[in-house]
C-alpha positions as CSV (number, residue, x, y, z in Angstrom):
1,X,65.9,74.0,14.7
2,X,68.5,71.2,14.4
3,X,68.2,67.9,15.7
4,X,71.1,68.7,18.2
5,X,69.2,71.7,19.4
6,X,66.0,69.8,19.7
7,X,67.7,67.1,22.0
8,X,69.5,69.7,24.1
9,X,66.2,71.3,24.9
10,X,64.7,67.8,25.7
11,X,67.7,67.1,28.0
12,X,67.4,70.4,29.7
13,X,63.7,70.1,30.2
14,X,63.3,66.3,30.5
15,X,61.8,66.7,34.0
16,X,58.7,68.8,32.5
17,X,58.2,66.2,29.8
18,X,58.6,63.3,32.2
19,X,56.0,65.0,34.5
20,X,53.6,65.4,31.8
21,X,54.1,61.7,30.7
22,X,53.7,60.3,34.1
23,X,50.6,62.6,34.8
24,X,49.1,61.4,31.5
25,X,49.6,57.8,32.1
26,X,48.4,57.9,35.8
27,X,45.4,59.8,34.8
28,X,44.6,57.4,32.2
29,X,45.1,54.4,34.4
30,X,43.1,55.9,37.1
31,X,40.2,56.7,34.9
32,X,40.4,53.4,33.1
33,X,40.2,51.6,36.5
34,X,37.4,54.0,37.7
35,X,35.2,53.5,34.8
36,X,32.4,50.9,34.9
37,X,33.3,47.8,33.0
38,X,31.4,47.2,30.0
39,X,30.7,43.6,28.4
40,X,30.3,43.0,24.6
41,X,28.2,40.2,23.0
42,X,28.2,39.3,19.4
43,X,25.5,37.5,17.4
44,X,26.3,36.5,13.8
45,X,23.8,36.1,11.0
46,X,24.3,34.6,7.7
47,X,22.4,35.6,4.5
48,X,21.9,33.0,1.7
49,X,22.0,35.3,-1.4
50,X,21.5,32.3,-3.7
51,X,18.4,30.8,-2.0
52,X,15.5,30.5,-4.5
53,X,12.3,32.2,-4.0
54,X,9.9,29.9,-2.0
55,X,7.0,30.5,-4.3
56,X,8.4,30.8,-7.7
57,X,11.6,28.9,-7.3
58,X,13.7,31.5,-9.0
59,X,16.9,33.2,-7.7
60,X,16.3,36.8,-7.1
61,X,19.1,38.7,-9.0
62,X,18.6,41.7,-6.5
63,X,20.4,39.7,-3.7
64,X,23.4,39.5,-6.1
65,X,23.8,43.3,-6.3
66,X,26.8,45.0,-4.6
67,X,24.6,47.2,-2.4
68,X,22.6,44.3,-0.9
69,X,24.8,43.6,2.1
70,X,25.0,47.5,2.8
71,X,21.3,47.5,2.8
72,X,21.2,44.6,5.3
73,X,23.4,46.7,7.6
74,X,21.2,49.7,7.3
75,X,18.1,47.5,8.1
76,X,19.7,46.3,11.3
77,X,20.6,49.8,12.2
78,X,17.0,51.1,11.3
79,X,14.7,52.4,14.0
80,X,12.2,49.7,12.9
81,X,14.5,46.9,13.9
82,X,15.3,48.8,17.4
83,X,11.5,49.3,18.2
84,X,11.0,45.6,17.2
85,X,13.6,44.7,19.9
86,X,11.9,46.7,22.4
87,X,8.7,45.1,21.8
88,X,10.4,41.6,21.6
89,X,11.9,42.2,25.0
90,X,8.9,44.0,26.4
91,X,11.0,46.9,27.8
92,X,8.2,49.2,27.1
93,X,6.0,47.3,29.7
94,X,8.6,47.8,32.6
95,X,7.4,50.5,35.1
96,X,11.0,51.0,36.2
97,X,12.0,52.0,32.6
98,X,8.9,54.0,32.3
99,X,9.8,56.0,35.3
100,X,13.3,56.6,34.0
101,X,11.7,57.8,30.7
102,X,9.5,60.2,32.6
103,X,12.3,61.7,34.5
104,X,14.6,61.9,31.3
105,X,12.1,63.4,28.8
106,X,9.5,64.9,31.1
107,X,7.0,62.6,29.3
108,X,7.6,64.0,25.9
109,X,7.7,61.8,22.8
110,X,7.2,58.1,22.9
111,X,8.7,55.5,25.1
112,X,9.4,52.9,22.4
113,X,11.3,55.6,20.3
114,X,13.3,56.7,23.5
115,X,14.4,53.1,24.2
116,X,15.2,52.6,20.5
117,X,17.6,55.3,20.5
118,X,19.1,54.2,23.5
119,X,19.6,50.7,22.2
120,X,21.2,51.9,19.0
121,X,23.7,53.9,20.9
122,X,25.6,50.8,22.1
123,X,24.9,48.8,18.7
124,X,27.6,48.0,16.4
125,X,26.9,46.1,13.0
126,X,30.0,44.9,11.0
127,X,29.6,43.0,7.7
128,X,32.3,40.5,6.7
129,X,34.5,41.6,3.9
130,X,34.4,38.5,1.7
131,X,31.5,36.6,3.0
132,X,27.6,37.2,3.6
133,X,28.0,37.0,7.4
134,X,27.1,40.0,9.6
135,X,28.2,40.4,13.2
136,X,25.8,42.2,15.4
137,X,27.7,43.6,18.6
138,X,26.0,45.0,21.6
139,X,27.8,46.6,24.6
140,X,26.3,46.9,28.0
141,X,27.3,46.8,31.8
142,X,25.5,43.5,32.3
143,X,26.9,40.8,30.2
144,X,23.7,38.7,30.3
145,X,21.7,41.9,29.2
146,X,24.4,42.4,26.3
147,X,23.7,38.9,25.0
148,X,20.1,39.2,25.3
149,X,20.0,42.4,23.3
150,X,22.3,41.2,20.8
151,X,20.2,38.1,20.1
152,X,17.0,40.2,20.1
153,X,18.5,42.5,17.4
154,X,19.4,39.3,15.4
155,X,15.9,38.0,15.8
156,X,14.2,41.2,15.2
157,X,16.2,41.7,12.1
158,X,15.0,38.3,10.7
159,X,11.3,39.2,11.6
160,X,11.7,42.6,10.1
161,X,13.3,41.3,7.0
162,X,10.7,38.6,6.7
163,X,8.0,41.2,7.0
164,X,9.5,43.4,4.3
165,X,9.3,40.3,1.9
166,X,5.8,39.4,3.0
167,X,4.3,42.9,3.1
168,X,4.3,43.6,-0.8
169,X,3.1,39.9,-1.1
170,X,0.1,40.6,1.3
171,X,-0.7,43.7,-1.0
172,X,-0.6,41.7,-4.1
173,X,-2.6,39.0,-2.6
174,X,-5.4,41.4,-1.7
175,X,-5.2,42.9,-5.0
176,X,-5.3,39.4,-7.0
177,X,-8.2,38.4,-4.6
178,X,-10.2,41.3,-5.8
179,X,-9.3,40.6,-9.4
180,X,-10.2,36.9,-9.0
181,X,-13.6,37.9,-7.6
182,X,-14.1,40.0,-10.8
183,X,-12.8,37.6,-13.3
184,X,-15.1,34.9,-11.6
185,X,-17.9,37.1,-12.0
186,X,-17.1,37.7,-15.6
187,X,-17.0,34.0,-16.2
188,X,-20.4,33.6,-14.7
189,X,-21.8,36.2,-16.6
190,X,-20.4,34.8,-19.8
191,X,-21.8,31.2,-18.9
192,X,-25.1,32.7,-17.9
193,X,-25.3,34.7,-21.2
194,X,-24.8,31.3,-23.2
195,X,-27.2,29.4,-21.1
196,X,-29.8,32.0,-21.7
197,X,-29.4,32.1,-25.4
198,X,-29.6,28.5,-25.7
199,X,-32.8,28.5,-23.7
200,X,-34.2,31.3,-25.5
201,X,-33.8,29.5,-29.0
202,X,-34.1,25.9,-27.7
203,X,-30.7,25.0,-28.6
204,X,-29.2,21.6,-27.2
205,X,-26.6,20.9,-29.8
206,X,-26.2,23.5,-32.4
207,X,-23.8,21.6,-34.6
208,X,-26.0,18.5,-34.7
209,X,-29.1,20.7,-35.6
210,X,-27.1,22.4,-38.2
211,X,-25.8,19.3,-39.8
212,X,-29.3,17.8,-39.9
213,X,-30.8,20.9,-41.3
214,X,-28.1,21.2,-44.0
215,X,-28.7,17.5,-44.9
216,X,-32.4,18.3,-45.3
217,X,-31.5,21.1,-47.4
218,X,-29.4,19.1,-49.7
219,X,-32.3,16.5,-50.1
220,X,-34.8,19.2,-50.9
221,X,-32.6,20.6,-53.4
222,X,-31.9,17.1,-54.9
223,X,-35.7,16.6,-55.1
224,X,-36.3,20.0,-56.6
225,X,-33.6,19.2,-59.3
226,X,-35.4,15.9,-60.1
227,X,-38.8,17.6,-60.3
228,X,-37.5,20.4,-62.5
229,X,-36.3,17.8,-64.9
230,X,-39.7,16.0,-65.0
231,X,-41.3,19.4,-65.5
232,X,-39.0,20.2,-68.3
233,X,-39.6,16.9,-69.9
234,X,-43.3,16.9,-69.6
235,X,-43.4,20.5,-71.0
236,X,-41.4,19.4,-74.0
237,X,-43.9,16.6,-74.7
238,X,-47.0,18.9,-73.8
239,X,-45.7,21.3,-76.6
240,X,-45.1,18.7,-79.1
241,X,-47.8,19.0,-81.7
242,X,-47.2,15.5,-83.2
243,X,-48.4,13.1,-80.6
244,X,-47.4,10.3,-82.7
245,X,-43.8,10.9,-82.0
246,X,-44.3,11.1,-78.1
247,X,-42.4,8.4,-76.6
248,X,-45.3,7.3,-74.3
249,X,-47.5,7.0,-77.4
250,X,-44.7,5.1,-79.4
251,X,-44.0,2.8,-76.6
252,X,-47.6,2.1,-75.5
253,X,-48.6,-1.7,-76.5
254,X,-52.2,-0.7,-76.7
255,X,-51.7,1.8,-79.2
256,X,-49.2,-0.1,-81.1
257,X,-51.8,-3.2,-81.2
258,X,-54.5,-0.6,-82.4
259,X,-52.2,0.7,-85.0
260,X,-51.4,-3.0,-86.1
261,X,-55.1,-3.7,-86.2
262,X,-55.9,-0.4,-88.3
263,X,-53.2,-1.4,-90.8
264,X,-54.7,-4.8,-91.3
265,X,-58.3,-3.6,-91.6
266,X,-57.1,-0.8,-94.0
267,X,-55.4,-3.5,-96.1
268,X,-58.5,-5.8,-95.8
269,X,-60.8,-2.5,-96.9
270,X,-58.7,-1.9,-99.8
271,X,-59.1,-5.5,-100.9
272,X,-62.9,-5.6,-100.2
273,X,-63.1,-2.4,-102.2
274,X,-61.5,-3.9,-105.1
275,X,-63.1,-7.4,-104.8
276,X,-66.5,-6.7,-103.4
277,X,-67.2,-2.9,-103.8
278,X,-67.8,-0.1,-101.6
279,X,-71.4,-1.0,-100.9
280,X,-70.7,-4.5,-99.9
281,X,-71.8,-5.5,-96.6
282,X,-68.2,-6.9,-95.7
283,X,-66.6,-3.7,-96.9
284,X,-69.0,-1.5,-95.0
285,X,-68.5,-3.8,-91.9
286,X,-64.8,-3.5,-92.2
287,X,-64.9,0.2,-92.7
288,X,-66.9,0.6,-89.5
289,X,-64.5,-1.5,-87.5
290,X,-61.6,0.7,-89.0
291,X,-63.4,3.8,-87.8
292,X,-63.9,2.2,-84.3
293,X,-60.3,1.3,-84.0
294,X,-59.2,4.8,-85.2
295,X,-61.4,6.2,-82.5
296,X,-60.0,4.1,-79.9
297,X,-56.5,5.0,-81.3
298,X,-57.4,8.7,-80.9
299,X,-59.0,8.0,-77.5
300,X,-55.8,6.3,-76.1
301,X,-53.6,9.1,-77.7
302,X,-55.7,11.6,-75.9
303,X,-55.4,9.8,-72.7
304,X,-51.7,9.9,-73.0
305,X,-51.7,13.5,-73.9
306,X,-53.9,14.1,-70.9
307,X,-51.6,11.8,-68.7
308,X,-48.6,14.0,-69.9
309,X,-50.4,17.3,-69.0
310,X,-51.5,15.9,-65.7
311,X,-47.9,15.0,-64.9
312,X,-46.8,18.4,-66.0
313,X,-49.2,20.3,-63.8
314,X,-48.4,17.9,-60.9
315,X,-44.7,18.5,-61.4
316,X,-45.2,22.3,-61.6
317,X,-47.1,22.1,-58.4
318,X,-44.5,19.9,-56.7
319,X,-41.8,22.2,-58.0
320,X,-43.4,25.3,-56.4
321,X,-43.8,23.4,-53.2
322,X,-40.2,22.3,-53.3
323,X,-39.0,25.8,-54.1
324,X,-40.9,27.2,-51.1
325,X,-39.7,24.5,-48.9
326,X,-36.1,25.1,-50.2
327,X,-36.4,28.9,-49.4
328,X,-37.6,28.0,-45.8
329,X,-35.0,25.4,-45.5
330,X,-32.5,28.0,-46.5
331,X,-33.7,30.6,-44.1
332,X,-33.7,28.1,-41.5
333,X,-30.0,27.1,-42.2
334,X,-28.9,30.7,-42.4
335,X,-30.7,31.3,-38.9
336,X,-28.9,28.3,-37.5
337,X,-25.5,29.6,-39.0
338,X,-26.2,32.9,-37.3
339,X,-27.1,31.2,-34.0
340,X,-23.9,29.1,-34.2
341,X,-21.8,32.1,-34.9
342,X,-23.4,33.9,-31.9
343,X,-22.9,30.8,-29.9
344,X,-19.2,30.6,-30.9
345,X,-18.9,34.2,-29.9
346,X,-20.4,33.4,-26.6
347,X,-18.2,30.3,-26.1
348,X,-15.1,32.4,-26.9
349,X,-16.2,34.8,-24.3
350,X,-16.4,31.9,-21.8
351,X,-13.0,30.6,-22.9
352,X,-11.4,34.1,-22.6
353,X,-13.2,34.5,-19.2
354,X,-12.0,31.2,-18.1
355,X,-8.4,31.8,-19.1
356,X,-8.3,35.2,-17.2
357,X,-9.9,33.5,-14.3
358,X,-7.3,30.8,-14.2
359,X,-4.5,33.1,-14.7
360,X,-5.7,35.5,-12.0
361,X,-6.4,32.6,-9.7
362,X,-3.0,31.1,-10.1
363,X,-1.4,34.4,-9.3
364,X,-3.7,34.9,-6.3
365,X,-2.8,31.5,-5.0
366,X,1.0,32.2,-5.5
367,X,0.8,35.6,-3.8
368,X,-1.3,34.1,-1.0
369,X,1.2,31.4,-0.2
370,X,4.0,34.1,-0.3
371,X,2.1,36.3,2.0
372,X,1.8,33.5,4.4
373,X,5.4,32.1,4.3
374,X,7.6,32.2,7.4
375,X,10.9,31.3,5.6
376,X,13.6,33.8,4.9
377,X,17.1,33.5,3.6
378,X,18.6,34.7,6.9
379,X,19.5,32.7,9.7
380,X,21.6,32.9,13.0
381,X,24.9,31.6,12.5
382,X,26.2,32.2,16.0
383,X,24.0,33.4,18.9
384,X,25.5,35.7,21.5
385,X,26.5,34.5,24.9
386,X,27.4,36.4,28.1
387,X,31.1,37.0,28.1
388,X,33.1,36.7,31.5
389,X,35.7,39.3,30.4
390,X,34.8,43.0,30.0
391,X,35.3,44.6,26.7
392,X,35.7,48.1,28.1
393,X,37.6,49.8,29.4
394,X,40.9,48.2,27.8
395,X,43.4,49.2,30.4
396,X,46.5,48.0,28.2
397,X,45.4,49.7,25.2
398,X,44.6,52.9,27.2
399,X,48.1,52.8,28.8
400,X,49.9,52.5,25.4
401,X,47.8,55.2,24.0
402,X,48.5,57.4,27.1
403,X,52.1,56.9,26.9
404,X,52.2,57.9,23.2
405,X,50.0,61.0,24.0
406,X,51.8,61.8,27.2
407,X,55.1,61.7,25.3
408,X,53.8,64.0,22.7
409,X,52.4,66.3,25.4
410,X,55.7,66.4,27.2
411,X,57.5,67.2,24.2
412,X,55.1,69.8,23.4
413,X,55.4,71.5,26.8
414,X,59.2,71.4,26.8
415,X,59.2,73.2,23.4
416,X,56.7,75.8,24.6
417,X,58.7,76.5,28.0
418,X,61.8,76.9,25.7
419,X,60.2,79.2,23.3
420,X,59.0,81.5,26.2
421,X,62.4,81.4,27.7
422,X,65.0,80.8,25.1
423,X,68.4,79.9,26.5
424,X,71.8,79.4,24.8
425,X,72.6,75.8,24.9
426,X,75.0,75.4,22.0
427,X,77.2,77.4,19.7
428,X,74.5,77.3,17.1
429,X,72.2,79.1,19.4
430,X,74.8,82.1,19.7
431,X,75.1,82.1,15.9
432,X,71.3,82.2,15.5
433,X,71.0,85.0,18.1
434,X,73.8,87.2,17.3
435,X,74.5,86.2,13.8
436,X,78.2,86.5,14.5
437,X,80.9,83.6,13.7
438,X,81.8,81.5,16.6
439,X,85.6,81.4,17.2
440,X,85.7,78.7,19.8
441,X,83.8,77.1,22.6
442,X,84.7,76.0,26.2
443,X,83.2,72.8,27.6
444,X,81.3,72.8,31.1
445,X,83.4,72.2,34.2
446,X,81.9,68.9,34.7
447,X,83.3,68.0,31.3
448,X,86.7,69.2,32.0
449,X,87.0,67.5,35.2
450,X,85.9,64.4,33.6
451,X,88.5,64.7,30.9
452,X,91.3,65.6,33.4
453,X,90.6,62.5,35.4
454,X,90.8,60.3,32.3
455,X,94.3,61.8,31.2
456,X,95.5,61.4,34.9
């Protein structure tokens, strides 16, 4: 079909097309005027994706994700937010609404779910393209009701979003509270174990006791070293067979005096033997004195030897005592070292339990604060207000659409009628129908009369 044929068909059947257009437009206008007026209210909320966390002060990277805004739109459209709106407006407490629910559902299901579905029907959520603003539109027959519901959706979305943030924190707070009690119990047990150990062993300051006992051990060791030296010296003197070479004997003034007297008497005795003879009374008296001095010398030498023996025995006894004291002191010091090591273990247990308690307590405090927060990164940018102009039906838009659709319908009807009752409207139609060449054509009488009048 050529454009000429199409135009000839429309010219021939323009009445049908025009009638279809008029009927379509009139029907659209009538229906638009008869439909109840609908009013739309829009509330805008803004999301601060760069707001730091209230507890940690860190910016959550999840808010910067591309799907974050889509997630927020899904939350607003969720059944949870719709049910929150029902509870916020107390719609489930209205007897009139309950009666309507009974008539519509015969009492099946839940009233709050039925109302949530009805509210979601007229809800429209539109996020902005290049910003974090979300528009919440609601349409209703009453402009005041539409504004109230739109604002209720905005507030319920904020409340639900806050609850979604706080709910995990509450769970963590309960968990860390139990962990804090456990950590506190472990710390108290560690402290009690240290206290019991100190009381059992009578320990007040382990380091001071250990220092004192170590100093005492060093002192005993020094004394033992000195006594051992004395014992060795006494033993060497005691084993010496030549008592004259012993230092005590050689250094004794009395023995040295006796030796001098003996030497003098011996010289005198020799002189008397030569001058007076052995039997002379002076010679005999000198010999008697000499014997007496020698006896005194031997006695003094024996006393010194006895003194050395006594010193040796005393030194040996003292050495044995010091050895015993040294062994006992070593045992005591080793015991104190073991006690100190055990105390250090108990103290480290306390320090570990203390660090664990502080860490868990800090986390518990943070999660407890987070679970009680009422701050969110969402706020109402523009609240909804009652509109004075209806948003539906849009008569002008509907008329324009009906003109377009009516035109399409009229053209379609014209073509359908033409296909049912095909007529020859041009030479091309004869050629298409008979497949014979066209030799000539005669215009219509109206055209001939119009041409004649023009020539005249």
